[in-house]
C-alpha positions in Angstrom: -3.6 -0.2 26.7 -4.1 3.3 25.5 -6.7 3.8 22.7 -5.2 5.1 19.5 -5.6 8.8 19.1 -6.8 10.4 15.9 -4.0 11.1 13.5 -3.6 14.2 11.4 -1.4 12.9 8.7 -1.8 15.0 5.6 -0.8 12.2 3.3 -3.3 9.8 4.7 -6.0 12.5 4.5 -5.1 13.0 0.9 -5.4 9.3 0.0 -8.7 8.7 1.8 -10.8 9.8 -1.2 -8.8 7.5 -3.4 -9.3 4.6 -1.0 -13.1 5.1 -0.9 -13.4 5.7 -4.6 -11.3 2.7 -5.6 -9.1 2.8 -8.6 -8.5 0.5 -11.6 -8.0 -3.1 -10.9 -5.5 -5.6 -11.9 -7.1 -8.7 -13.6 -8.4 -11.2 -11.1 -8.4 -15.0 -11.3 -11.1 -16.5 -13.5 -14.0 -17.7 -11.4 -14.0 -14.9 -8.9 -16.9 -13.2 -10.7 -19.0 -16.3 -10.1 -17.9 -16.5 -6.5 -18.8 -12.8 -5.9 -22.2 -13.3 -7.6 -22.9 -16.3 -5.4 -21.7 -14.4 -2.3 -24.3 -11.6 -2.8 -27.1 -14.1 -3.0 -25.9 -16.6 -0.3 -27.3 -17.1 3.2 -24.9 -16.6 6.1 -23.7 -20.2 6.2 -23.1 -20.5 2.5 -21.5 -17.0 2.5 -18.8 -18.2 5.0 -17.8 -21.1 2.6 -17.8 -18.8 -0.4 -15.7 -16.2 1.5 -13.1 -18.9 2.3 -12.9 -19.8 -1.4 -12.4 -16.1 -2.3 -9.6 -15.8 0.3 -7.9 -18.9 -1.1 -8.0 -17.4 -4.6 -6.7 -14.0 -3.4 -3.9 -15.8 -1.6 -2.5 -17.3 -4.8 0.3 -15.1 -6.1 1.6 -17.3 -8.8 5.1 -17.2 -7.4 6.5 -19.8 -4.9 8.7 -17.2 -3.3 5.9 -14.7 -2.9 3.7 -17.5 -1.4 6.5 -18.4 1.0 6.8 -14.7 2.1 3.1 -14.4 2.6 3.0 -17.6 4.6 6.0 -16.4 6.8 4.3 -13.0 7.3 1.0 -14.6 8.3 2.8 -17.0 10.7 4.7 -14.2 12.3 1.4 -12.2 12.8 -0.2 -15.3 14.3 2.7 -15.6 16.7 2.3 -12.0 17.7 5.6 -10.8 16.1 4.3 -7.9 14.0 7.8 -6.5 13.5 8.9 -9.7 11.8 5.6 -9.9 9.9 6.1 -6.5 8.5 9.7 -7.4 7.4 8.5 -10.5 5.6 5.5 -8.7 4.0 7.6 -5.7 3.0 9.9 -8.2 1.2 6.7 -9.6 -0.4 5.4 -6.3 -1.7 8.9 -5.4 -3.0 9.0 -8.8 -4.8 5.4 -8.8 -6.1 4.1 -5.3 -6.2 0.9 -6.3 -8.1 -0.1 -9.0 -5.6 -3.0 -7.3 -3.7 -3.0 -9.9 -0.8 0.6 -9.0 0.0 -0.4 -5.4 0.5 -3.4 -6.4 2.5 -1.4 -8.7 4.8 1.1 -5.9 5.4 -1.8 -3.5 6.1 -3.1 -5.9 8.7 0.4 -6.1 10.3 0.7 -2.4 10.4 -2.8 -2.1 11.9 -1.9 -4.6 14.6 1.3 -2.6 15.3 -0.8 0.6 15.7 0.7 2.2 12.6 -2.5 3.4 11.0 -0.9 5.7 8.4 1.2 3.0 6.7 -1.8 0.6 7.0 -4.1 3.0 5.2 -1.5 3.6 2.5 -1.3 -0.2 2.0 -5.1 -0.5 1.9 -5.2 2.2 -0.8 -2.9 0.0 -2.8 -5.0 -3.1 -2.1 -8.2 -1.4 -3.3 -6.4 0.0 -6.4 -5.4 -3.6 -7.3 -8.6 -5.3 -6.1 -11.6 -2.9 -5.7 -13.7 -5.8 -4.4 -11.5 -6.6 -1.4 -14.1 -6.5 1.3 -11.5 -7.3 4.0 -9.5 -4.2 3.2 -12.7 -2.1 3.2 -13.7 -3.5 6.6 -10.1 -2.9 7.9 -10.3 0.7 6.6 -13.7 1.1 8.4 -12.2 -0.1 11.7 -9.3 2.4 11.5 -11.6 5.2 10.5 -13.9 4.4 13.4 -10.9 4.1 15.8 -9.8 7.6 14.7 -13.3 8.9 15.3 -14.1 9.4 11.6 -17.4 7.8 11.9 -19.0 9.0 8.7 -16.1 7.7 6.6 -16.0 4.5 8.7 -19.7 4.0 7.9 -19.1 4.5 4.2 -16.3 2.0 4.2 -18.3 -0.6 6.1 -21.3 -0.1 3.8 -19.0 -0.5 0.8 -17.8 -3.8 2.3 -21.3 -5.0 2.9 -22.4 -4.1 -0.7 -19.9 -6.8 -1.8 -20.2 -9.3 1.1 -23.6 -8.9 2.8 -22.7 -11.3 5.6 -19.3 -10.0 6.5 -18.6 -11.0 10.1 -18.9 -8.0 12.5 -19.5 -5.4 9.8 -23.3 -5.5 10.0 -23.0 -4.8 13.7 -20.6 -2.0 13.1 -23.0 -0.3 10.7 -25.9 -0.8 13.2 -23.8 0.7 16.0 -22.6 3.7 13.9 -26.1 4.4 12.6 -27.5 4.2 16.1 -24.8 6.6 17.3 -25.6 9.0 14.5 -29.2 8.9 15.5 -28.2 9.8 19.1 -28.7 6.3 20.6 -26.3 4.0 22.4 -26.4 0.3 21.8 
């Protein structure tokens, strides 16, 4: 499989500062503030449990039809059918444009399809709706790293870790990029 090559999309370049600055958020479910406070103080084992609780809250749209589209999109991704996943998730974001997790799921589907531009645009929307979405930040970091934008990738990874200090794989990504910046290979 060929590695993705850096893209030079003017639109994506224009939205990157917005993605990293994070915009105004839509109101979150009550209780998330407590979960995020506990997440910052938790050890690795407790952090995993708290993370799952946060994801469960983020996955609640308040609409049965939106929840069904999210479920169908996730199942299509799990089956490896990114085209079908994108179709379901596009219907979801059309139906529920203020549901951050719909945008995040579609960003993931676009990422898996190798469509980094649309994925980054969706991540920008996720972070506008939910500036504490550590998953979107980590995904942004992965795309920036894959496109050889290491300084921006490091900033995205660090932003994710500031919210979720035990985020799986992100600590290692920061260590790797810091070592590369210092001229070392891990």
